[in-house]
TORKOL-4160 file (C-alpha; in steps of 0.2 Angstrom, whole numbers, padded with zeros to 4 digits, m for minus):
203
<pt num="1" X="0431" Y="0316" Z="0388"/>
<pt num="2" X="0418" Y="0307" Z="0398"/>
<pt num="3" X="0407" Y="0321" Z="0396"/>
<pt num="4" X="0409" Y="0321" Z="0378"/>
<pt num="5" X="0405" Y="0302" Z="0377"/>
<pt num="6" X="0390" Y="0305" Z="0388"/>
<pt num="7" X="0383" Y="0319" Z="0377"/>
<pt num="8" X="0386" Y="0309" Z="0361"/>
<pt num="9" X="0377" Y="0294" Z="0369"/>
<pt num="10" X="0362" Y="0305" Z="0374"/>
<pt num="11" X="0361" Y="0313" Z="0356"/>
<pt num="12" X="0362" Y="0295" Z="0348"/>
<pt num="13" X="0349" Y="0289" Z="0359"/>
<pt num="14" X="0338" Y="0304" Z="0355"/>
<pt num="15" X="0341" Y="0301" Z="0336"/>
<pt num="16" X="0336" Y="0282" Z="0337"/>
<pt num="17" X="0321" Y="0286" Z="0347"/>
<pt num="18" X="0315" Y="0300" Z="0336"/>
<pt num="19" X="0318" Y="0289" Z="0321"/>
<pt num="20" X="0308" Y="0275" Z="0329"/>
<pt num="21" X="0293" Y="0287" Z="0332"/>
<pt num="22" X="0294" Y="0294" Z="0315"/>
<pt num="23" X="0294" Y="0276" Z="0307"/>
<pt num="24" X="0280" Y="0271" Z="0318"/>
<pt num="25" X="0269" Y="0286" Z="0313"/>
<pt num="26" X="0274" Y="0284" Z="0295"/>
<pt num="27" X="0268" Y="0266" Z="0294"/>
<pt num="28" X="0253" Y="0267" Z="0306"/>
<pt num="29" X="0236" Y="0266" Z="0297"/>
<pt num="30" X="0224" Y="0280" Z="0300"/>
<pt num="31" X="0210" Y="0267" Z="0299"/>
<pt num="32" X="0202" Y="0258" Z="0314"/>
<pt num="33" X="0193" Y="0242" Z="0317"/>
<pt num="34" X="0174" Y="0245" Z="0313"/>
<pt num="35" X="0177" Y="0259" Z="0300"/>
<pt num="36" X="0164" Y="0259" Z="0287"/>
<pt num="37" X="0171" Y="0262" Z="0269"/>
<pt num="38" X="0160" Y="0269" Z="0255"/>
<pt num="39" X="0164" Y="0268" Z="0236"/>
<pt num="40" X="0156" Y="0273" Z="0220"/>
<pt num="41" X="0153" Y="0261" Z="0206"/>
<pt num="42" X="0139" Y="0266" Z="0194"/>
<pt num="43" X="0141" Y="0250" Z="0183"/>
<pt num="44" X="0127" Y="0236" Z="0184"/>
<pt num="45" X="0114" Y="0241" Z="0197"/>
<pt num="46" X="0125" Y="0256" Z="0203"/>
<pt num="47" X="0117" Y="0269" Z="0193"/>
<pt num="48" X="0099" Y="0264" Z="0198"/>
<pt num="49" X="0105" Y="0264" Z="0216"/>
<pt num="50" X="0111" Y="0282" Z="0214"/>
<pt num="51" X="0095" Y="0288" Z="0206"/>
<pt num="52" X="0084" Y="0280" Z="0219"/>
<pt num="53" X="0093" Y="0284" Z="0234"/>
<pt num="54" X="0100" Y="0301" Z="0229"/>
<pt num="55" X="0117" Y="0297" Z="0235"/>
<pt num="56" X="0133" Y="0294" Z="0225"/>
<pt num="57" X="0138" Y="0279" Z="0235"/>
<pt num="58" X="0134" Y="0262" Z="0228"/>
<pt num="59" X="0144" Y="0250" Z="0239"/>
<pt num="60" X="0149" Y="0249" Z="0257"/>
<pt num="61" X="0160" Y="0237" Z="0268"/>
<pt num="62" X="0167" Y="0237" Z="0285"/>
<pt num="63" X="0186" Y="0237" Z="0289"/>
<pt num="64" X="0194" Y="0225" Z="0302"/>
<pt num="65" X="0213" Y="0221" Z="0305"/>
<pt num="66" X="0218" Y="0203" Z="0304"/>
<pt num="67" X="0236" Y="0198" Z="0307"/>
<pt num="68" X="0240" Y="0217" Z="0306"/>
<pt num="69" X="0233" Y="0219" Z="0289"/>
<pt num="70" X="0217" Y="0229" Z="0284"/>
<pt num="71" X="0203" Y="0218" Z="0276"/>
<pt num="72" X="0186" Y="0223" Z="0271"/>
<pt num="73" X="0171" Y="0212" Z="0274"/>
<pt num="74" X="0157" Y="0216" Z="0261"/>
<pt num="75" X="0142" Y="0209" Z="0252"/>
<pt num="76" X="0145" Y="0205" Z="0233"/>
<pt num="77" X="0143" Y="0188" Z="0225"/>
<pt num="78" X="0145" Y="0180" Z="0237"/>
<pt num="79" X="0148" Y="0189" Z="0254"/>
<pt num="80" X="0167" Y="0190" Z="0255"/>
<pt num="81" X="0182" Y="0197" Z="0263"/>
<pt num="82" X="0194" Y="0207" Z="0252"/>
<pt num="83" X="0210" Y="0216" Z="0256"/>
<pt num="84" X="0208" Y="0235" Z="0257"/>
<pt num="85" X="0217" Y="0237" Z="0241"/>
<pt num="86" X="0206" Y="0225" Z="0232"/>
<pt num="87" X="0190" Y="0234" Z="0239"/>
<pt num="88" X="0196" Y="0251" Z="0234"/>
<pt num="89" X="0200" Y="0245" Z="0216"/>
<pt num="90" X="0181" Y="0241" Z="0214"/>
<pt num="91" X="0178" Y="0260" Z="0215"/>
<pt num="92" X="0176" Y="0268" Z="0198"/>
<pt num="93" X="0190" Y="0281" Z="0201"/>
<pt num="94" X="0199" Y="0272" Z="0215"/>
<pt num="95" X="0192" Y="0284" Z="0228"/>
<pt num="96" X="0184" Y="0280" Z="0244"/>
<pt num="97" X="0177" Y="0288" Z="0259"/>
<pt num="98" X="0178" Y="0282" Z="0277"/>
<pt num="99" X="0166" Y="0285" Z="0292"/>
<pt num="100" X="0167" Y="0279" Z="0309"/>
<pt num="101" X="0156" Y="0279" Z="0325"/>
<pt num="102" X="0157" Y="0296" Z="0334"/>
<pt num="103" X="0158" Y="0287" Z="0351"/>
<pt num="104" X="0173" Y="0276" Z="0348"/>
<pt num="105" X="0172" Y="0270" Z="0366"/>
<pt num="106" X="0158" Y="0258" Z="0361"/>
<pt num="107" X="0170" Y="0248" Z="0350"/>
<pt num="108" X="0178" Y="0238" Z="0364"/>
<pt num="109" X="0189" Y="0223" Z="0360"/>
<pt num="110" X="0174" Y="0212" Z="0365"/>
<pt num="111" X="0162" Y="0222" Z="0353"/>
<pt num="112" X="0175" Y="0221" Z="0339"/>
<pt num="113" X="0176" Y="0202" Z="0341"/>
<pt num="114" X="0157" Y="0201" Z="0341"/>
<pt num="115" X="0157" Y="0211" Z="0325"/>
<pt num="116" X="0170" Y="0200" Z="0317"/>
<pt num="117" X="0161" Y="0184" Z="0322"/>
<pt num="118" X="0145" Y="0191" Z="0314"/>
<pt num="119" X="0154" Y="0196" Z="0298"/>
<pt num="120" X="0163" Y="0179" Z="0297"/>
<pt num="121" X="0147" Y="0169" Z="0300"/>
<pt num="122" X="0139" Y="0177" Z="0284"/>
<pt num="123" X="0154" Y="0173" Z="0272"/>
<pt num="124" X="0148" Y="0164" Z="0257"/>
<pt num="125" X="0130" Y="0169" Z="0257"/>
<pt num="126" X="0123" Y="0174" Z="0240"/>
<pt num="127" X="0121" Y="0192" Z="0236"/>
<pt num="128" X="0103" Y="0197" Z="0239"/>
<pt num="129" X="0096" Y="0203" Z="0222"/>
<pt num="130" X="0079" Y="0206" Z="0229"/>
<pt num="131" X="0085" Y="0217" Z="0243"/>
<pt num="132" X="0074" Y="0207" Z="0256"/>
<pt num="133" X="0077" Y="0209" Z="0274"/>
<pt num="134" X="0079" Y="0191" Z="0280"/>
<pt num="135" X="0096" Y="0183" Z="0283"/>
<pt num="136" X="0096" Y="0170" Z="0269"/>
<pt num="137" X="0105" Y="0182" Z="0257"/>
<pt num="138" X="0113" Y="0199" Z="0260"/>
<pt num="139" X="0116" Y="0215" Z="0250"/>
<pt num="140" X="0130" Y="0227" Z="0255"/>
<pt num="141" X="0122" Y="0240" Z="0266"/>
<pt num="142" X="0111" Y="0227" Z="0274"/>
<pt num="143" X="0126" Y="0216" Z="0279"/>
<pt num="144" X="0136" Y="0231" Z="0287"/>
<pt num="145" X="0120" Y="0237" Z="0295"/>
<pt num="146" X="0117" Y="0221" Z="0303"/>
<pt num="147" X="0135" Y="0218" Z="0309"/>
<pt num="148" X="0133" Y="0234" Z="0319"/>
<pt num="149" X="0115" Y="0230" Z="0325"/>
<pt num="150" X="0120" Y="0213" Z="0331"/>
<pt num="151" X="0135" Y="0219" Z="0341"/>
<pt num="152" X="0130" Y="0236" Z="0347"/>
<pt num="153" X="0111" Y="0236" Z="0345"/>
<pt num="154" X="0113" Y="0253" Z="0336"/>
<pt num="155" X="0105" Y="0257" Z="0319"/>
<pt num="156" X="0118" Y="0265" Z="0307"/>
<pt num="157" X="0105" Y="0274" Z="0296"/>
<pt num="158" X="0086" Y="0272" Z="0297"/>
<pt num="159" X="0077" Y="0258" Z="0288"/>
<pt num="160" X="0063" Y="0264" Z="0276"/>
<pt num="161" X="0051" Y="0255" Z="0264"/>
<pt num="162" X="0056" Y="0254" Z="0246"/>
<pt num="163" X="0041" Y="0265" Z="0241"/>
<pt num="164" X="0050" Y="0280" Z="0250"/>
<pt num="165" X="0065" Y="0279" Z="0238"/>
<pt num="166" X="0063" Y="0289" Z="0221"/>
<pt num="167" X="0057" Y="0275" Z="0209"/>
<pt num="168" X="0052" Y="0287" Z="0195"/>
<pt num="169" X="0068" Y="0287" Z="0184"/>
<pt num="170" X="0066" Y="0275" Z="0169"/>
<pt num="171" X="0083" Y="0266" Z="0174"/>
<pt num="172" X="0076" Y="0263" Z="0191"/>
<pt num="173" X="0059" Y="0256" Z="0184"/>
<pt num="174" X="0068" Y="0245" Z="0172"/>
<pt num="175" X="0079" Y="0237" Z="0186"/>
<pt num="176" X="0063" Y="0235" Z="0197"/>
<pt num="177" X="0054" Y="0226" Z="0183"/>
<pt num="178" X="0070" Y="0215" Z="0180"/>
<pt num="179" X="0071" Y="0210" Z="0198"/>
<pt num="180" X="0052" Y="0209" Z="0203"/>
<pt num="181" X="0041" Y="0209" Z="0187"/>
<pt num="182" X="0024" Y="0216" Z="0193"/>
<pt num="183" X="0026" Y="0211" Z="0211"/>
<pt num="184" X="0037" Y="0225" Z="0217"/>
<pt num="185" X="0038" Y="0224" Z="0236"/>
<pt num="186" X="0035" Y="0242" Z="0240"/>
<pt num="187" X="0033" Y="0240" Z="0258"/>
<pt num="188" X="0049" Y="0230" Z="0261"/>
<pt num="189" X="0061" Y="0239" Z="0273"/>
<pt num="190" X="0078" Y="0243" Z="0266"/>
<pt num="191" X="0094" Y="0252" Z="0271"/>
<pt num="192" X="0104" Y="0261" Z="0257"/>
<pt num="193" X="0123" Y="0265" Z="0257"/>
<pt num="194" X="0118" Y="0283" Z="0257"/>
<pt num="195" X="0107" Y="0282" Z="0272"/>
<pt num="196" X="0121" Y="0274" Z="0282"/>
<pt num="197" X="0133" Y="0287" Z="0276"/>
<pt num="198" X="0121" Y="0301" Z="0282"/>
<pt num="199" X="0118" Y="0293" Z="0299"/>
<pt num="200" X="0120" Y="0305" Z="0314"/>
<pt num="201" X="0130" Y="0291" Z="0323"/>
<pt num="202" X="0145" Y="0293" Z="0311"/>
<pt num="203" X="0158" Y="0306" Z="0308"/>
């Protein structure tokens, strides 16, 4: 009888433990602090961005966990924080893609906190319609790029001047004229969502 009770107890403990592990795995997010999330929305300036950068991605943000919940810091008007669900809903088809640093050992607790401090310090800034490289306003890829640069001193994607993008399509020309008139800053360094996506530092 004692043996039967003992066996029953062991089986019960195993069942509870197995259930606990299954529940944990089922609810554990696949995302990590510092993940970079890319979405596609060709509306507004999105189509011009696609044509000029030769990339389907038009918007980018960075994921952090706050109070156990996933949030995305990103630059729209203004620079803001959204829930992951809210951010994904901005995608044209509710699809998204995530990349992260290949060397995850770099993202220590100290570094993540520094990234978050940088991200939070820019909340409320206006969206940079002129895509300038100063910090008075921010566009999406500039914001995420500078979060990483400030905290880790790494460049997620290479900067290049505006003139090195494809500016030949009529839609791109129209957007440039709308933003700059005749004074297009062809030598202004910029970073695009596509160049970040293609960075060798990410997987």
